[in-house]
C-alpha positions as CSV (number, residue, x, y, z in Angstrom):
1,X,0.0,0.1,0.0
2,X,2.8,2.3,1.0
3,X,4.5,1.7,-2.4
4,X,1.4,2.3,-4.5
5,X,0.8,5.7,-2.7
6,X,4.5,6.6,-3.3
7,X,4.2,5.7,-7.1
8,X,1.1,7.8,-7.4
9,X,2.7,10.8,-5.7
10,X,5.8,10.6,-8.0
11,X,3.6,10.5,-11.0
12,X,1.8,13.6,-10.0
13,X,5.1,15.5,-9.3
14,X,6.4,14.6,-12.8
15,X,3.3,15.7,-14.4
16,X,3.3,19.1,-12.6
17,X,6.9,19.5,-13.6
18,X,6.1,18.9,-17.3
19,X,3.2,21.3,-17.3
20,X,5.4,24.0,-15.7
21,X,8.2,23.5,-18.1
22,X,5.9,23.7,-21.1
23,X,4.3,26.9,-19.9
24,X,7.8,28.5,-19.4
25,X,9.0,27.2,-22.9
26,X,6.0,28.6,-24.5
27,X,6.4,32.0,-22.7
28,X,10.0,32.0,-23.9
29,X,9.2,31.1,-27.5
30,X,6.3,33.8,-27.7
31,X,8.3,36.5,-25.9
32,X,11.1,37.1,-28.4
33,X,8.7,37.3,-31.5
34,X,6.4,39.7,-29.7
35,X,9.4,41.8,-28.7
36,X,10.6,41.8,-32.3
37,X,7.2,42.8,-33.6
38,X,7.1,45.6,-31.2
39,X,10.7,46.8,-31.7
40,X,11.1,46.2,-35.6
41,X,11.4,49.3,-37.7
42,X,10.4,49.4,-41.6
43,X,13.3,48.7,-43.9
44,X,14.3,52.0,-45.6
45,X,15.1,51.6,-49.3
46,X,15.6,53.5,-52.6
47,X,14.3,52.1,-55.7
48,X,15.4,53.2,-59.2
49,X,15.2,52.0,-62.9
50,X,18.3,52.0,-65.0
51,X,18.4,51.7,-68.7
52,X,21.1,50.6,-71.0
53,X,21.2,51.0,-74.8
54,X,23.5,49.8,-77.4
55,X,23.5,50.9,-81.1
56,X,24.4,48.3,-83.6
57,X,24.5,47.6,-87.3
58,X,22.3,44.7,-88.4
59,X,23.8,41.9,-90.3
60,X,20.6,39.8,-91.4
61,X,17.3,40.7,-93.0
62,X,14.0,39.0,-93.0
63,X,11.5,39.5,-96.0
64,X,8.0,38.2,-96.4
65,X,7.6,37.5,-100.1
66,X,4.2,36.3,-101.5
67,X,2.4,35.4,-104.7
68,X,-1.4,36.2,-105.0
69,X,-3.5,34.7,-107.8
70,X,-7.0,34.9,-108.7
71,X,-9.2,32.8,-111.0
72,X,-12.8,31.5,-111.6
73,X,-11.5,27.9,-111.4
74,X,-9.8,26.8,-108.1
75,X,-7.7,24.2,-109.7
76,X,-6.3,26.6,-112.3
77,X,-5.8,29.3,-109.7
78,X,-3.8,27.0,-107.5
79,X,-1.9,25.7,-110.5
80,X,-1.0,29.2,-111.6
81,X,0.0,30.2,-108.2
82,X,2.2,27.1,-107.6
83,X,4.0,27.8,-110.9
84,X,4.8,31.4,-109.9
85,X,5.8,30.5,-106.3
86,X,8.3,28.0,-107.6
87,X,9.8,30.5,-110.0
88,X,10.3,33.0,-107.1
89,X,11.8,30.2,-105.0
90,X,14.3,29.3,-107.8
91,X,15.1,32.9,-108.4
92,X,16.1,33.2,-104.7
93,X,18.1,30.2,-104.7
94,X,19.9,31.3,-107.8
95,X,21.0,34.5,-106.0
96,X,22.6,32.5,-103.3
97,X,19.7,32.2,-100.6
98,X,19.9,28.7,-98.9
99,X,16.8,26.7,-99.3
100,X,16.8,26.2,-95.5
101,X,16.4,30.1,-95.2
102,X,13.2,29.9,-97.3
103,X,10.1,28.9,-95.2
104,X,6.5,28.8,-96.2
105,X,4.5,30.8,-93.7
106,X,1.1,30.8,-95.3
107,X,-0.9,29.0,-98.0
108,X,-4.5,29.7,-98.4
109,X,-7.3,29.5,-101.0
110,X,-10.8,31.0,-100.6
111,X,-13.8,31.7,-102.6
112,X,-14.8,35.3,-103.3
113,X,-18.3,36.1,-104.4
114,X,-18.7,38.5,-107.4
115,X,-21.0,41.5,-107.4
116,X,-22.7,43.7,-110.0
117,X,-22.5,47.6,-110.1
118,X,-25.7,47.6,-108.0
119,X,-24.0,45.4,-105.3
120,X,-26.1,42.3,-106.2
121,X,-24.4,38.9,-106.3
122,X,-23.8,37.6,-109.8
123,X,-23.6,34.0,-108.8
124,X,-20.0,33.9,-110.0
125,X,-17.1,32.9,-107.8
126,X,-13.4,34.2,-108.0
127,X,-10.9,31.9,-106.1
128,X,-8.1,33.8,-104.1
129,X,-4.9,31.9,-103.6
130,X,-2.0,33.2,-101.6
131,X,1.4,31.5,-101.0
132,X,3.9,33.4,-98.7
133,X,7.5,32.5,-97.8
134,X,9.6,34.0,-95.0
135,X,13.1,34.6,-96.3
136,X,16.3,35.0,-94.3
137,X,19.0,37.1,-96.0
138,X,22.5,36.9,-94.7
139,X,24.1,39.1,-97.2
140,X,22.6,42.6,-96.8
141,X,24.1,43.8,-99.9
142,X,21.8,41.4,-101.8
143,X,18.6,42.7,-100.4
144,X,17.8,45.0,-103.2
145,X,18.7,42.5,-105.9
146,X,16.8,39.8,-104.1
147,X,13.5,41.8,-104.1
148,X,13.9,42.8,-107.6
149,X,14.5,39.3,-108.9
150,X,11.4,38.0,-106.8
151,X,9.1,40.5,-108.3
152,X,10.4,39.8,-111.8
153,X,9.8,36.0,-111.1
154,X,6.2,36.5,-110.1
155,X,5.9,37.8,-106.5
156,X,3.4,40.5,-106.2
157,X,3.2,40.9,-102.4
158,X,6.3,42.0,-100.4
159,X,4.9,42.3,-96.9
160,X,7.8,44.2,-95.2
161,X,11.5,43.9,-94.5
162,X,13.0,43.7,-91.1
163,X,16.7,43.9,-90.0
164,X,18.2,42.1,-87.0
165,X,21.4,40.6,-85.7
166,X,22.4,37.0,-86.0
167,X,23.9,37.0,-82.4
168,X,22.7,39.5,-79.8
169,X,24.3,38.0,-76.7
170,X,27.3,40.3,-76.5
171,X,25.2,43.5,-77.2
172,X,22.7,42.3,-74.5
173,X,25.4,41.8,-72.0
174,X,26.8,45.2,-72.6
175,X,23.4,46.9,-72.4
176,X,22.7,45.1,-69.1
177,X,26.1,46.5,-67.7
178,X,25.1,50.0,-68.8
179,X,21.6,49.6,-67.3
180,X,23.2,48.7,-63.8
181,X,25.7,51.6,-64.0
182,X,22.8,54.0,-64.7
183,X,20.9,52.7,-61.8
184,X,23.9,53.1,-59.6
185,X,24.3,56.6,-60.6
186,X,20.7,57.4,-59.9
187,X,20.6,55.8,-56.6
188,X,23.8,57.5,-55.4
189,X,22.4,60.9,-56.6
190,X,19.1,60.3,-54.6
191,X,21.0,59.2,-51.5
192,X,23.2,62.4,-51.5
193,X,20.1,64.6,-52.2
194,X,18.2,62.9,-49.3
195,X,21.2,63.2,-46.9
196,X,21.5,59.4,-46.4
197,X,24.1,56.7,-47.1
198,X,23.4,54.2,-49.8
199,X,23.5,50.7,-48.5
200,X,23.8,47.3,-50.4
201,X,21.6,46.2,-53.3
202,X,18.5,44.2,-52.0
203,X,16.9,43.2,-55.2
204,X,17.5,43.3,-59.0
205,X,15.0,42.8,-61.8
206,X,15.7,43.0,-65.5
207,X,13.6,43.1,-68.5
208,X,14.9,42.9,-72.0
209,X,13.4,45.3,-74.5
210,X,13.1,44.1,-78.1
211,X,15.5,45.6,-80.6
212,X,13.9,48.5,-82.5
213,X,14.0,47.2,-85.9
214,X,13.4,49.4,-89.0
215,X,10.7,47.9,-91.2
216,X,10.0,49.0,-94.7
217,X,7.3,48.4,-97.2
218,X,3.8,47.4,-96.1
219,X,1.5,46.4,-98.9
220,X,1.8,44.9,-102.3
221,X,1.9,48.0,-104.6
222,X,4.2,50.1,-102.4
223,X,6.5,46.9,-102.1
224,X,6.7,46.6,-105.8
225,X,7.8,50.1,-106.3
226,X,10.4,49.7,-103.6
227,X,11.9,46.6,-105.2
228,X,12.2,48.2,-108.5
229,X,13.8,51.4,-107.1
230,X,16.4,49.9,-104.7
231,X,18.7,50.5,-102.8
232,X,17.5,49.3,-99.4
233,X,19.4,50.8,-96.4
234,X,19.3,48.7,-93.1
235,X,20.0,51.6,-90.8
236,X,21.0,51.1,-87.2
237,X,19.4,48.9,-84.4
238,X,18.9,49.8,-80.9
239,X,19.1,47.2,-78.2
240,X,17.7,48.3,-74.8
241,X,17.6,46.7,-71.3
242,X,15.9,48.0,-68.2
243,X,16.9,47.0,-64.6
244,X,14.9,47.7,-61.5
245,X,17.1,47.8,-58.4
246,X,16.3,48.3,-54.7
247,X,19.1,49.6,-52.5
248,X,18.9,49.7,-48.6
249,X,19.6,53.1,-46.9
250,X,22.0,53.4,-44.0
């Protein structure tokens, strides 16, 4: 009997000790966070956006060259279009354009109802056929000659010329460096004007802006005139990069 009472007493003492320890631990765990929330101050920062730009001379051109055909018979309209499209391709290859650099981007055929002078349908149908290829030209000195040859071979839709760089990695890296330098200058000026010391960089976010590419000739008629007149000037490209940087204030 004495042993049983002793064991019960020991069990009660252990339970009481555990409850007390848990309460102290909980108090110690909550106390620092509460003190931190009470004593913490908002982080002071300066945010700026820097821009870096690089001017470059393009080294490749992209041209949309198309053949448009019309006819009362769908089969004949497609056959005529195919013949002219093949002649255009042969003319491009003869000038040194690689076949891998000629890609078909559109082929379509659709019926167009015909109307009389009073706007009433005549019951006749004209079939419209379009075949457009996307051509990459690596020799910019050949752009004018290629346009002229394509038109003479049967192309009647030159839907724009754009210029670009084959490899923009080095230019992009230079633009990023200029953007960071620009951001640093702005942040330092703001800190000096505000009478504070500039701290370390907290965050950096970058966004690449697509190069500003000159585009010429939209629309069939204007394009044909441009091809016949030549020359075509590639101009300059501008590659731009923006960086958003956040600095701490000391």
